[in-house]
TORKOL-4160 file (C-alpha; in steps of 0.2 Angstrom, whole numbers, padded with zeros to 4 digits, m for minus):
467
<pt num="1" X="m0031" Y="m0104" Z="m0019"/>
<pt num="2" X="m0046" Y="m0101" Z="m0008"/>
<pt num="3" X="m0064" Y="m0100" Z="m0015"/>
<pt num="4" X="m0069" Y="m0081" Z="m0016"/>
<pt num="5" X="m0085" Y="m0085" Z="m0007"/>
<pt num="6" X="m0075" Y="m0093" Z="0007"/>
<pt num="7" X="m0065" Y="m0078" Z="0009"/>
<pt num="8" X="m0081" Y="m0067" Z="0010"/>
<pt num="9" X="m0088" Y="m0078" Z="0023"/>
<pt num="10" X="m0073" Y="m0076" Z="0034"/>
<pt num="11" X="m0073" Y="m0057" Z="0032"/>
<pt num="12" X="m0092" Y="m0057" Z="0037"/>
<pt num="13" X="m0088" Y="m0068" Z="0052"/>
<pt num="14" X="m0072" Y="m0059" Z="0059"/>
<pt num="15" X="m0071" Y="m0042" Z="0049"/>
<pt num="16" X="m0059" Y="m0037" Z="0036"/>
<pt num="17" X="m0045" Y="m0033" Z="0049"/>
<pt num="18" X="m0044" Y="m0050" Z="0056"/>
<pt num="19" X="m0043" Y="m0060" Z="0040"/>
<pt num="20" X="m0026" Y="m0059" Z="0031"/>
<pt num="21" X="m0024" Y="m0065" Z="0013"/>
<pt num="22" X="m0011" Y="m0053" Z="0006"/>
<pt num="23" X="0006" Y="m0061" Z="0001"/>
<pt num="24" X="0016" Y="m0050" Z="0012"/>
<pt num="25" X="0006" Y="m0055" Z="0027"/>
<pt num="26" X="0005" Y="m0074" Z="0023"/>
<pt num="27" X="0024" Y="m0075" Z="0021"/>
<pt num="28" X="0025" Y="m0072" Z="0040"/>
<pt num="29" X="0016" Y="m0088" Z="0043"/>
<pt num="30" X="0024" Y="m0100" Z="0031"/>
<pt num="31" X="0037" Y="m0106" Z="0044"/>
<pt num="32" X="0039" Y="m0110" Z="0062"/>
<pt num="33" X="0055" Y="m0115" Z="0072"/>
<pt num="34" X="0057" Y="m0131" Z="0062"/>
<pt num="35" X="0064" Y="m0134" Z="0044"/>
<pt num="36" X="0047" Y="m0135" Z="0037"/>
<pt num="37" X="0039" Y="m0122" Z="0025"/>
<pt num="38" X="0022" Y="m0119" Z="0018"/>
<pt num="39" X="0013" Y="m0103" Z="0014"/>
<pt num="40" X="m0006" Y="m0103" Z="0020"/>
<pt num="41" X="m0019" Y="m0095" Z="0009"/>
<pt num="42" X="m0027" Y="m0086" Z="0024"/>
<pt num="43" X="m0023" Y="m0081" Z="0042"/>
<pt num="44" X="m0038" Y="m0078" Z="0054"/>
<pt num="45" X="m0038" Y="m0071" Z="0071"/>
<pt num="46" X="m0053" Y="m0076" Z="0082"/>
<pt num="47" X="m0055" Y="m0069" Z="0099"/>
<pt num="48" X="m0068" Y="m0080" Z="0107"/>
<pt num="49" X="m0073" Y="m0098" Z="0106"/>
<pt num="50" X="m0088" Y="m0094" Z="0096"/>
<pt num="51" X="m0078" Y="m0085" Z="0083"/>
<pt num="52" X="m0066" Y="m0100" Z="0082"/>
<pt num="53" X="m0080" Y="m0112" Z="0080"/>
<pt num="54" X="m0087" Y="m0101" Z="0066"/>
<pt num="55" X="m0071" Y="m0101" Z="0056"/>
<pt num="56" X="m0069" Y="m0120" Z="0058"/>
<pt num="57" X="m0087" Y="m0123" Z="0053"/>
<pt num="58" X="m0083" Y="m0113" Z="0037"/>
<pt num="59" X="m0067" Y="m0123" Z="0034"/>
<pt num="60" X="m0077" Y="m0139" Z="0036"/>
<pt num="61" X="m0091" Y="m0133" Z="0024"/>
<pt num="62" X="m0078" Y="m0128" Z="0011"/>
<pt num="63" X="m0066" Y="m0142" Z="0014"/>
<pt num="64" X="m0052" Y="m0130" Z="0018"/>
<pt num="65" X="m0037" Y="m0137" Z="0028"/>
<pt num="66" X="m0033" Y="m0127" Z="0044"/>
<pt num="67" X="m0020" Y="m0128" Z="0058"/>
<pt num="68" X="m0021" Y="m0119" Z="0075"/>
<pt num="69" X="m0006" Y="m0108" Z="0079"/>
<pt num="70" X="0000" Y="m0099" Z="0094"/>
<pt num="71" X="0017" Y="m0091" Z="0094"/>
<pt num="72" X="0024" Y="m0101" Z="0080"/>
<pt num="73" X="0038" Y="m0109" Z="0090"/>
<pt num="74" X="0034" Y="m0126" Z="0085"/>
<pt num="75" X="0050" Y="m0137" Z="0082"/>
<pt num="76" X="0042" Y="m0151" Z="0071"/>
<pt num="77" X="0033" Y="m0142" Z="0058"/>
<pt num="78" X="0016" Y="m0144" Z="0067"/>
<pt num="79" X="0010" Y="m0126" Z="0063"/>
<pt num="80" X="0015" Y="m0126" Z="0045"/>
<pt num="81" X="0002" Y="m0130" Z="0031"/>
<pt num="82" X="0013" Y="m0136" Z="0016"/>
<pt num="83" X="m0002" Y="m0138" Z="0005"/>
<pt num="84" X="m0010" Y="m0122" Z="0008"/>
<pt num="85" X="m0026" Y="m0118" Z="0019"/>
<pt num="86" X="m0030" Y="m0108" Z="0033"/>
<pt num="87" X="m0020" Y="m0103" Z="0049"/>
<pt num="88" X="m0031" Y="m0100" Z="0064"/>
<pt num="89" X="m0020" Y="m0088" Z="0075"/>
<pt num="90" X="m0026" Y="m0090" Z="0093"/>
<pt num="91" X="m0014" Y="m0077" Z="0101"/>
<pt num="92" X="m0028" Y="m0065" Z="0105"/>
<pt num="93" X="m0037" Y="m0077" Z="0116"/>
<pt num="94" X="m0025" Y="m0073" Z="0130"/>
<pt num="95" X="m0035" Y="m0071" Z="0146"/>
<pt num="96" X="m0032" Y="m0080" Z="0163"/>
<pt num="97" X="m0050" Y="m0083" Z="0167"/>
<pt num="98" X="m0049" Y="m0090" Z="0185"/>
<pt num="99" X="m0037" Y="m0095" Z="0198"/>
<pt num="100" X="m0044" Y="m0106" Z="0211"/>
<pt num="101" X="m0031" Y="m0110" Z="0224"/>
<pt num="102" X="m0043" Y="m0119" Z="0236"/>
<pt num="103" X="m0046" Y="m0132" Z="0222"/>
<pt num="104" X="m0029" Y="m0131" Z="0215"/>
<pt num="105" X="m0034" Y="m0126" Z="0198"/>
<pt num="106" X="m0033" Y="m0112" Z="0185"/>
<pt num="107" X="m0043" Y="m0109" Z="0169"/>
<pt num="108" X="m0035" Y="m0100" Z="0155"/>
<pt num="109" X="m0038" Y="m0096" Z="0136"/>
<pt num="110" X="m0027" Y="m0105" Z="0124"/>
<pt num="111" X="m0016" Y="m0090" Z="0119"/>
<pt num="112" X="m0010" Y="m0087" Z="0137"/>
<pt num="113" X="0009" Y="m0088" Z="0138"/>
<pt num="114" X="0015" Y="m0101" Z="0150"/>
<pt num="115" X="0026" Y="m0088" Z="0160"/>
<pt num="116" X="0011" Y="m0076" Z="0162"/>
<pt num="117" X="0002" Y="m0090" Z="0171"/>
<pt num="118" X="0017" Y="m0093" Z="0182"/>
<pt num="119" X="0019" Y="m0075" Z="0186"/>
<pt num="120" X="0001" Y="m0074" Z="0191"/>
<pt num="121" X="0002" Y="m0089" Z="0202"/>
<pt num="122" X="0019" Y="m0085" Z="0211"/>
<pt num="123" X="0012" Y="m0071" Z="0222"/>
<pt num="124" X="m0001" Y="m0083" Z="0228"/>
<pt num="125" X="0012" Y="m0096" Z="0233"/>
<pt num="126" X="0008" Y="m0108" Z="0218"/>
<pt num="127" X="0015" Y="m0114" Z="0202"/>
<pt num="128" X="0010" Y="m0123" Z="0186"/>
<pt num="129" X="0023" Y="m0137" Z="0184"/>
<pt num="130" X="0026" Y="m0139" Z="0165"/>
<pt num="131" X="0039" Y="m0125" Z="0161"/>
<pt num="132" X="0046" Y="m0126" Z="0143"/>
<pt num="133" X="0062" Y="m0117" Z="0140"/>
<pt num="134" X="0052" Y="m0106" Z="0128"/>
<pt num="135" X="0039" Y="m0101" Z="0142"/>
<pt num="136" X="0041" Y="m0083" Z="0139"/>
<pt num="137" X="0032" Y="m0085" Z="0122"/>
<pt num="138" X="0025" Y="m0103" Z="0123"/>
<pt num="139" X="0006" Y="m0102" Z="0123"/>
<pt num="140" X="m0004" Y="m0114" Z="0134"/>
<pt num="141" X="m0013" Y="m0120" Z="0118"/>
<pt num="142" X="0003" Y="m0125" Z="0110"/>
<pt num="143" X="0009" Y="m0134" Z="0125"/>
<pt num="144" X="m0007" Y="m0144" Z="0125"/>
<pt num="145" X="m0005" Y="m0148" Z="0107"/>
<pt num="146" X="0013" Y="m0154" Z="0109"/>
<pt num="147" X="0011" Y="m0162" Z="0127"/>
<pt num="148" X="0026" Y="m0151" Z="0131"/>
<pt num="149" X="0038" Y="m0154" Z="0146"/>
<pt num="150" X="0052" Y="m0143" Z="0152"/>
<pt num="151" X="0065" Y="m0144" Z="0165"/>
<pt num="152" X="0053" Y="m0148" Z="0179"/>
<pt num="153" X="0045" Y="m0163" Z="0170"/>
<pt num="154" X="0058" Y="m0175" Z="0177"/>
<pt num="155" X="0049" Y="m0174" Z="0194"/>
<pt num="156" X="0032" Y="m0167" Z="0190"/>
<pt num="157" X="0028" Y="m0174" Z="0173"/>
<pt num="158" X="0023" Y="m0166" Z="0156"/>
<pt num="159" X="0007" Y="m0157" Z="0151"/>
<pt num="160" X="m0004" Y="m0172" Z="0151"/>
<pt num="161" X="m0001" Y="m0174" Z="0169"/>
<pt num="162" X="m0008" Y="m0157" Z="0173"/>
<pt num="163" X="m0023" Y="m0154" Z="0162"/>
<pt num="164" X="m0040" Y="m0157" Z="0170"/>
<pt num="165" X="m0052" Y="m0151" Z="0157"/>
<pt num="166" X="m0053" Y="m0144" Z="0139"/>
<pt num="167" X="m0065" Y="m0133" Z="0129"/>
<pt num="168" X="m0063" Y="m0139" Z="0112"/>
<pt num="169" X="m0068" Y="m0134" Z="0094"/>
<pt num="170" X="m0069" Y="m0151" Z="0084"/>
<pt num="171" X="m0065" Y="m0151" Z="0066"/>
<pt num="172" X="m0083" Y="m0148" Z="0060"/>
<pt num="173" X="m0085" Y="m0133" Z="0072"/>
<pt num="174" X="m0094" Y="m0141" Z="0086"/>
<pt num="175" X="m0089" Y="m0135" Z="0103"/>
<pt num="176" X="m0088" Y="m0148" Z="0117"/>
<pt num="177" X="m0079" Y="m0151" Z="0133"/>
<pt num="178" X="m0068" Y="m0165" Z="0138"/>
<pt num="179" X="m0064" Y="m0169" Z="0156"/>
<pt num="180" X="m0070" Y="m0159" Z="0171"/>
<pt num="181" X="m0062" Y="m0148" Z="0185"/>
<pt num="182" X="m0060" Y="m0162" Z="0197"/>
<pt num="183" X="m0044" Y="m0174" Z="0198"/>
<pt num="184" X="m0054" Y="m0189" Z="0192"/>
<pt num="185" X="m0053" Y="m0197" Z="0175"/>
<pt num="186" X="m0067" Y="m0203" Z="0165"/>
<pt num="187" X="m0066" Y="m0222" Z="0160"/>
<pt num="188" X="m0061" Y="m0215" Z="0142"/>
<pt num="189" X="m0047" Y="m0202" Z="0145"/>
<pt num="190" X="m0052" Y="m0191" Z="0130"/>
<pt num="191" X="m0042" Y="m0177" Z="0138"/>
<pt num="192" X="m0027" Y="m0188" Z="0137"/>
<pt num="193" X="m0030" Y="m0192" Z="0119"/>
<pt num="194" X="m0032" Y="m0174" Z="0114"/>
<pt num="195" X="m0016" Y="m0168" Z="0123"/>
<pt num="196" X="m0002" Y="m0171" Z="0111"/>
<pt num="197" X="m0013" Y="m0172" Z="0096"/>
<pt num="198" X="m0005" Y="m0157" Z="0088"/>
<pt num="199" X="m0021" Y="m0149" Z="0081"/>
<pt num="200" X="m0026" Y="m0165" Z="0071"/>
<pt num="201" X="m0041" Y="m0168" Z="0082"/>
<pt num="202" X="m0047" Y="m0150" Z="0083"/>
<pt num="203" X="m0041" Y="m0135" Z="0093"/>
<pt num="204" X="m0043" Y="m0131" Z="0112"/>
<pt num="205" X="m0049" Y="m0113" Z="0117"/>
<pt num="206" X="m0050" Y="m0115" Z="0136"/>
<pt num="207" X="m0039" Y="m0125" Z="0147"/>
<pt num="208" X="m0041" Y="m0130" Z="0165"/>
<pt num="209" X="m0025" Y="m0135" Z="0173"/>
<pt num="210" X="m0019" Y="m0142" Z="0190"/>
<pt num="211" X="m0009" Y="m0130" Z="0200"/>
<pt num="212" X="0003" Y="m0134" Z="0215"/>
<pt num="213" X="0009" Y="m0125" Z="0230"/>
<pt num="214" X="0027" Y="m0118" Z="0228"/>
<pt num="215" X="0039" Y="m0130" Z="0237"/>
<pt num="216" X="0046" Y="m0125" Z="0255"/>
<pt num="217" X="0063" Y="m0122" Z="0248"/>
<pt num="218" X="0074" Y="m0124" Z="0232"/>
<pt num="219" X="0092" Y="m0128" Z="0231"/>
<pt num="220" X="0101" Y="m0125" Z="0214"/>
<pt num="221" X="0118" Y="m0132" Z="0210"/>
<pt num="222" X="0130" Y="m0130" Z="0196"/>
<pt num="223" X="0142" Y="m0145" Z="0192"/>
<pt num="224" X="0157" Y="m0142" Z="0180"/>
<pt num="225" X="0164" Y="m0157" Z="0171"/>
<pt num="226" X="0180" Y="m0159" Z="0160"/>
<pt num="227" X="0171" Y="m0174" Z="0151"/>
<pt num="228" X="0154" Y="m0175" Z="0143"/>
<pt num="229" X="0154" Y="m0194" Z="0147"/>
<pt num="230" X="0157" Y="m0191" Z="0166"/>
<pt num="231" X="0143" Y="m0178" Z="0166"/>
<pt num="232" X="0131" Y="m0189" Z="0158"/>
<pt num="233" X="0136" Y="m0204" Z="0169"/>
<pt num="234" X="0133" Y="m0193" Z="0185"/>
<pt num="235" X="0115" Y="m0191" Z="0179"/>
<pt num="236" X="0110" Y="m0209" Z="0180"/>
<pt num="237" X="0120" Y="m0211" Z="0196"/>
<pt num="238" X="0110" Y="m0197" Z="0205"/>
<pt num="239" X="0094" Y="m0206" Z="0201"/>
<pt num="240" X="0100" Y="m0223" Z="0205"/>
<pt num="241" X="0104" Y="m0216" Z="0223"/>
<pt num="242" X="0085" Y="m0213" Z="0225"/>
<pt num="243" X="0086" Y="m0195" Z="0223"/>
<pt num="244" X="0073" Y="m0187" Z="0211"/>
<pt num="245" X="0079" Y="m0169" Z="0207"/>
<pt num="246" X="0066" Y="m0156" Z="0202"/>
<pt num="247" X="0077" Y="m0152" Z="0187"/>
<pt num="248" X="0093" Y="m0159" Z="0180"/>
<pt num="249" X="0099" Y="m0150" Z="0164"/>
<pt num="250" X="0115" Y="m0152" Z="0154"/>
<pt num="251" X="0124" Y="m0140" Z="0142"/>
<pt num="252" X="0140" Y="m0143" Z="0132"/>
<pt num="253" X="0154" Y="m0131" Z="0128"/>
<pt num="254" X="0147" Y="m0125" Z="0111"/>
<pt num="255" X="0131" Y="m0120" Z="0119"/>
<pt num="256" X="0139" Y="m0112" Z="0135"/>
<pt num="257" X="0150" Y="m0101" Z="0124"/>
<pt num="258" X="0135" Y="m0095" Z="0115"/>
<pt num="259" X="0126" Y="m0091" Z="0131"/>
<pt num="260" X="0141" Y="m0083" Z="0139"/>
<pt num="261" X="0143" Y="m0071" Z="0124"/>
<pt num="262" X="0125" Y="m0067" Z="0125"/>
<pt num="263" X="0120" Y="m0066" Z="0143"/>
<pt num="264" X="0136" Y="m0069" Z="0154"/>
<pt num="265" X="0130" Y="m0081" Z="0167"/>
<pt num="266" X="0147" Y="m0087" Z="0173"/>
<pt num="267" X="0148" Y="m0104" Z="0164"/>
<pt num="268" X="0166" Y="m0109" Z="0163"/>
<pt num="269" X="0171" Y="m0109" Z="0144"/>
<pt num="270" X="0185" Y="m0121" Z="0146"/>
<pt num="271" X="0174" Y="m0135" Z="0153"/>
<pt num="272" X="0166" Y="m0149" Z="0142"/>
<pt num="273" X="0149" Y="m0148" Z="0151"/>
<pt num="274" X="0139" Y="m0142" Z="0165"/>
<pt num="275" X="0124" Y="m0149" Z="0175"/>
<pt num="276" X="0111" Y="m0138" Z="0183"/>
<pt num="277" X="0104" Y="m0148" Z="0197"/>
<pt num="278" X="0089" Y="m0142" Z="0207"/>
<pt num="279" X="0080" Y="m0150" Z="0221"/>
<pt num="280" X="0065" Y="m0144" Z="0231"/>
<pt num="281" X="0054" Y="m0149" Z="0245"/>
<pt num="282" X="0054" Y="m0148" Z="0264"/>
<pt num="283" X="0069" Y="m0138" Z="0270"/>
<pt num="284" X="0075" Y="m0150" Z="0283"/>
<pt num="285" X="0077" Y="m0164" Z="0270"/>
<pt num="286" X="0087" Y="m0154" Z="0257"/>
<pt num="287" X="0104" Y="m0153" Z="0265"/>
<pt num="288" X="0106" Y="m0172" Z="0265"/>
<pt num="289" X="0102" Y="m0173" Z="0247"/>
<pt num="290" X="0114" Y="m0159" Z="0243"/>
<pt num="291" X="0128" Y="m0169" Z="0252"/>
<pt num="292" X="0124" Y="m0185" Z="0243"/>
<pt num="293" X="0123" Y="m0177" Z="0226"/>
<pt num="294" X="0140" Y="m0169" Z="0230"/>
<pt num="295" X="0148" Y="m0186" Z="0233"/>
<pt num="296" X="0141" Y="m0194" Z="0218"/>
<pt num="297" X="0148" Y="m0179" Z="0207"/>
<pt num="298" X="0165" Y="m0181" Z="0215"/>
<pt num="299" X="0164" Y="m0200" Z="0211"/>
<pt num="300" X="0161" Y="m0195" Z="0193"/>
<pt num="301" X="0176" Y="m0183" Z="0193"/>
<pt num="302" X="0167" Y="m0167" Z="0194"/>
<pt num="303" X="0179" Y="m0152" Z="0192"/>
<pt num="304" X="0169" Y="m0140" Z="0203"/>
<pt num="305" X="0152" Y="m0140" Z="0211"/>
<pt num="306" X="0144" Y="m0125" Z="0219"/>
<pt num="307" X="0127" Y="m0121" Z="0227"/>
<pt num="308" X="0118" Y="m0105" Z="0222"/>
<pt num="309" X="0119" Y="m0094" Z="0238"/>
<pt num="310" X="0104" Y="m0082" Z="0233"/>
<pt num="311" X="0089" Y="m0081" Z="0223"/>
<pt num="312" X="0098" Y="m0069" Z="0211"/>
<pt num="313" X="0112" Y="m0082" Z="0208"/>
<pt num="314" X="0099" Y="m0095" Z="0205"/>
<pt num="315" X="0090" Y="m0084" Z="0192"/>
<pt num="316" X="0107" Y="m0081" Z="0183"/>
<pt num="317" X="0110" Y="m0099" Z="0181"/>
<pt num="318" X="0093" Y="m0102" Z="0174"/>
<pt num="319" X="0094" Y="m0087" Z="0163"/>
<pt num="320" X="0108" Y="m0095" Z="0153"/>
<pt num="321" X="0098" Y="m0111" Z="0151"/>
<pt num="322" X="0082" Y="m0103" Z="0146"/>
<pt num="323" X="0091" Y="m0091" Z="0135"/>
<pt num="324" X="0101" Y="m0105" Z="0126"/>
<pt num="325" X="0091" Y="m0107" Z="0110"/>
<pt num="326" X="0091" Y="m0088" Z="0107"/>
<pt num="327" X="0110" Y="m0087" Z="0110"/>
<pt num="328" X="0113" Y="m0100" Z="0097"/>
<pt num="329" X="0111" Y="m0088" Z="0083"/>
<pt num="330" X="0128" Y="m0082" Z="0087"/>
<pt num="331" X="0135" Y="m0099" Z="0081"/>
<pt num="332" X="0125" Y="m0100" Z="0065"/>
<pt num="333" X="0110" Y="m0093" Z="0056"/>
<pt num="334" X="0101" Y="m0110" Z="0057"/>
<pt num="335" X="0100" Y="m0125" Z="0067"/>
<pt num="336" X="0090" Y="m0141" Z="0069"/>
<pt num="337" X="0085" Y="m0147" Z="0086"/>
<pt num="338" X="0079" Y="m0164" Z="0090"/>
<pt num="339" X="0071" Y="m0172" Z="0105"/>
<pt num="340" X="0074" Y="m0190" Z="0104"/>
<pt num="341" X="0073" Y="m0198" Z="0122"/>
<pt num="342" X="0083" Y="m0212" Z="0129"/>
<pt num="343" X="0085" Y="m0221" Z="0146"/>
<pt num="344" X="0096" Y="m0211" Z="0157"/>
<pt num="345" X="0109" Y="m0224" Z="0158"/>
<pt num="346" X="0110" Y="m0223" Z="0139"/>
<pt num="347" X="0115" Y="m0205" Z="0139"/>
<pt num="348" X="0134" Y="m0207" Z="0139"/>
<pt num="349" X="0134" Y="m0218" Z="0124"/>
<pt num="350" X="0121" Y="m0208" Z="0114"/>
<pt num="351" X="0130" Y="m0192" Z="0117"/>
<pt num="352" X="0145" Y="m0200" Z="0109"/>
<pt num="353" X="0135" Y="m0206" Z="0094"/>
<pt num="354" X="0127" Y="m0188" Z="0092"/>
<pt num="355" X="0144" Y="m0180" Z="0090"/>
<pt num="356" X="0150" Y="m0194" Z="0079"/>
<pt num="357" X="0135" Y="m0191" Z="0068"/>
<pt num="358" X="0139" Y="m0172" Z="0067"/>
<pt num="359" X="0157" Y="m0176" Z="0062"/>
<pt num="360" X="0150" Y="m0189" Z="0049"/>
<pt num="361" X="0139" Y="m0176" Z="0040"/>
<pt num="362" X="0151" Y="m0161" Z="0043"/>
<pt num="363" X="0140" Y="m0152" Z="0054"/>
<pt num="364" X="0145" Y="m0142" Z="0070"/>
<pt num="365" X="0136" Y="m0149" Z="0085"/>
<pt num="366" X="0130" Y="m0144" Z="0102"/>
<pt num="367" X="0119" Y="m0151" Z="0116"/>
<pt num="368" X="0108" Y="m0143" Z="0129"/>
<pt num="369" X="0094" Y="m0154" Z="0136"/>
<pt num="370" X="0084" Y="m0161" Z="0149"/>
<pt num="371" X="0096" Y="m0174" Z="0156"/>
<pt num="372" X="0085" Y="m0179" Z="0170"/>
<pt num="373" X="0073" Y="m0188" Z="0159"/>
<pt num="374" X="0085" Y="m0193" Z="0145"/>
<pt num="375" X="0077" Y="m0180" Z="0133"/>
<pt num="376" X="0091" Y="m0176" Z="0121"/>
<pt num="377" X="0091" Y="m0160" Z="0112"/>
<pt num="378" X="0106" Y="m0161" Z="0100"/>
<pt num="379" X="0108" Y="m0146" Z="0089"/>
<pt num="380" X="0116" Y="m0146" Z="0071"/>
<pt num="381" X="0121" Y="m0129" Z="0066"/>
<pt num="382" X="0121" Y="m0124" Z="0048"/>
<pt num="383" X="0118" Y="m0110" Z="0035"/>
<pt num="384" X="0104" Y="m0114" Z="0024"/>
<pt num="385" X="0111" Y="m0104" Z="0010"/>
<pt num="386" X="0124" Y="m0117" Z="0007"/>
<pt num="387" X="0119" Y="m0129" Z="m0007"/>
<pt num="388" X="0114" Y="m0146" Z="0000"/>
<pt num="389" X="0117" Y="m0143" Z="0018"/>
<pt num="390" X="0098" Y="m0144" Z="0023"/>
<pt num="391" X="0098" Y="m0162" Z="0015"/>
<pt num="392" X="0113" Y="m0167" Z="0026"/>
<pt num="393" X="0105" Y="m0159" Z="0041"/>
<pt num="394" X="0089" Y="m0170" Z="0038"/>
<pt num="395" X="0099" Y="m0185" Z="0036"/>
<pt num="396" X="0109" Y="m0182" Z="0052"/>
<pt num="397" X="0093" Y="m0179" Z="0061"/>
<pt num="398" X="0086" Y="m0196" Z="0055"/>
<pt num="399" X="0102" Y="m0205" Z="0060"/>
<pt num="400" X="0100" Y="m0198" Z="0078"/>
<pt num="401" X="0082" Y="m0203" Z="0080"/>
<pt num="402" X="0087" Y="m0221" Z="0074"/>
<pt num="403" X="0101" Y="m0222" Z="0087"/>
<pt num="404" X="0088" Y="m0216" Z="0100"/>
<pt num="405" X="0076" Y="m0230" Z="0096"/>
<pt num="406" X="0090" Y="m0243" Z="0095"/>
<pt num="407" X="0095" Y="m0238" Z="0113"/>
<pt num="408" X="0077" Y="m0242" Z="0119"/>
<pt num="409" X="0071" Y="m0224" Z="0117"/>
<pt num="410" X="0059" Y="m0215" Z="0107"/>
<pt num="411" X="0058" Y="m0201" Z="0093"/>
<pt num="412" X="0051" Y="m0187" Z="0103"/>
<pt num="413" X="0050" Y="m0182" Z="0121"/>
<pt num="414" X="0041" Y="m0165" Z="0120"/>
<pt num="415" X="0043" Y="m0157" Z="0103"/>
<pt num="416" X="0030" Y="m0167" Z="0094"/>
<pt num="417" X="0030" Y="m0177" Z="0078"/>
<pt num="418" X="0022" Y="m0164" Z="0066"/>
<pt num="419" X="0028" Y="m0166" Z="0048"/>
<pt num="420" X="0047" Y="m0167" Z="0052"/>
<pt num="421" X="0047" Y="m0184" Z="0061"/>
<pt num="422" X="0031" Y="m0191" Z="0053"/>
<pt num="423" X="0041" Y="m0205" Z="0043"/>
<pt num="424" X="0051" Y="m0209" Z="0059"/>
<pt num="425" X="0035" Y="m0215" Z="0067"/>
<pt num="426" X="0038" Y="m0232" Z="0058"/>
<pt num="427" X="0053" Y="m0234" Z="0069"/>
<pt num="428" X="0042" Y="m0236" Z="0085"/>
<pt num="429" X="0025" Y="m0241" Z="0078"/>
<pt num="430" X="0019" Y="m0256" Z="0068"/>
<pt num="431" X="0008" Y="m0254" Z="0053"/>
<pt num="432" X="m0007" Y="m0260" Z="0064"/>
<pt num="433" X="m0003" Y="m0246" Z="0077"/>
<pt num="434" X="m0003" Y="m0233" Z="0064"/>
<pt num="435" X="m0019" Y="m0239" Z="0056"/>
<pt num="436" X="m0027" Y="m0238" Z="0073"/>
<pt num="437" X="m0021" Y="m0220" Z="0075"/>
<pt num="438" X="m0028" Y="m0216" Z="0058"/>
<pt num="439" X="m0045" Y="m0223" Z="0064"/>
<pt num="440" X="m0045" Y="m0211" Z="0078"/>
<pt num="441" X="m0041" Y="m0197" Z="0067"/>
<pt num="442" X="m0055" Y="m0201" Z="0055"/>
<pt num="443" X="m0067" Y="m0203" Z="0070"/>
<pt num="444" X="m0064" Y="m0185" Z="0074"/>
<pt num="445" X="m0060" Y="m0178" Z="0057"/>
<pt num="446" X="m0067" Y="m0188" Z="0043"/>
<pt num="447" X="m0064" Y="m0174" Z="0030"/>
<pt num="448" X="m0045" Y="m0173" Z="0036"/>
<pt num="449" X="m0046" Y="m0154" Z="0037"/>
<pt num="450" X="m0038" Y="m0152" Z="0054"/>
<pt num="451" X="m0019" Y="m0150" Z="0052"/>
<pt num="452" X="m0018" Y="m0163" Z="0039"/>
<pt num="453" X="m0002" Y="m0172" Z="0035"/>
<pt num="454" X="0005" Y="m0172" Z="0052"/>
<pt num="455" X="0010" Y="m0186" Z="0064"/>
<pt num="456" X="0004" Y="m0202" Z="0055"/>
<pt num="457" X="0014" Y="m0207" Z="0039"/>
<pt num="458" X="0003" Y="m0208" Z="0024"/>
<pt num="459" X="0009" Y="m0226" Z="0017"/>
<pt num="460" X="m0001" Y="m0240" Z="0009"/>
<pt num="461" X="0003" Y="m0252" Z="0023"/>
<pt num="462" X="m0007" Y="m0243" Z="0036"/>
<pt num="463" X="m0022" Y="m0244" Z="0025"/>
<pt num="464" X="m0023" Y="m0262" Z="0027"/>
<pt num="465" X="m0036" Y="m0267" Z="0039"/>
<pt num="466" X="m0031" Y="m0273" Z="0057"/>
<pt num="467" X="m0029" Y="m0291" Z="0058"/>
């Protein structure tokens, strides 16, 4: 329970309408898109950096834990406070402040949707490369917190490659700036440290990003396979040929069926898997790449391979991929999605392991993922009203992450660690590594009020001084 004087101070700062404390309001903020749950004690809605700073200062003074939140689409429990505290809802900070095409940059507030920025840039002939599948609702602050990727990250990189500067509210309420609007990095890359910190070092209120000219031309292809192994083998062979696609996505039969029932994009329901392959660049160079990709696909026993003949056809193919997670509700009321990432050449074996794990735990399984960078998104479908099923789902998820690490990969490609994968950090980091991370956390947040209980496992071993 929050101190009454803390609540009064919040209301004095923001007004009664922007401070929620009633149970019927709070229950809407006790979950995100993960399996984690935790009801906050208050939800506040700042609209400026100054207001965000003021509520964080209050949280610091009263020792109240807080977490920043955008659209609540977090997939690892990062925007849930299991021990109570205050949610700082930043969705009202939603203005695009500047677009500077001459200097290849844009400045946005934290609550701007990724797609809104893309839509503002496109008529000017520019784009922002990170494009998560949830871009219709993914806020820029959320993508900074999670270091999000998306289909285009295989060629253009993830969020950290495109953030130039940040205006940040630190855990004591201090407002500061990291980085600048140039393309140079300071000797200590504090912007790089903050991107991906999942709200544990403070919250961003203003973000300066790198923008890029739209490519001269885009070619989008759909490849249909009767074997998941053949489809995943083709991914590695495309890259080993020297071609780096702009995007390379994969869907299996279970996901395609759900998509077709929802959107009707023309995916073949009798196929085992499809690849959506996109290349971009100078028009004169693209046909040769299309021909080479076609030959690789034929060598990997592709059933059918076609090139989108119009922008409308391309948009239809992408509508299915971007709408996949919404369509999955047709399969089951709940799902767990993971984002363990492996070397591309390990994809065929890892996909076999994923399906085997699903069978072992009695869970229907599907896959839709960024094959181009080996970023698996295995889905386990379930109904959380069935006794014991959530525990089985968690065990299956842990088994997948262990398999990814054993294959030379890691436990998260873009969804973050949050609370869900916190204990899995032991799979990839030593006790000394984790202790060093905790030192960074303490330097920014000695009271541990900024999104506590996330990322770093709380074990006795990491409290041992570094040797």
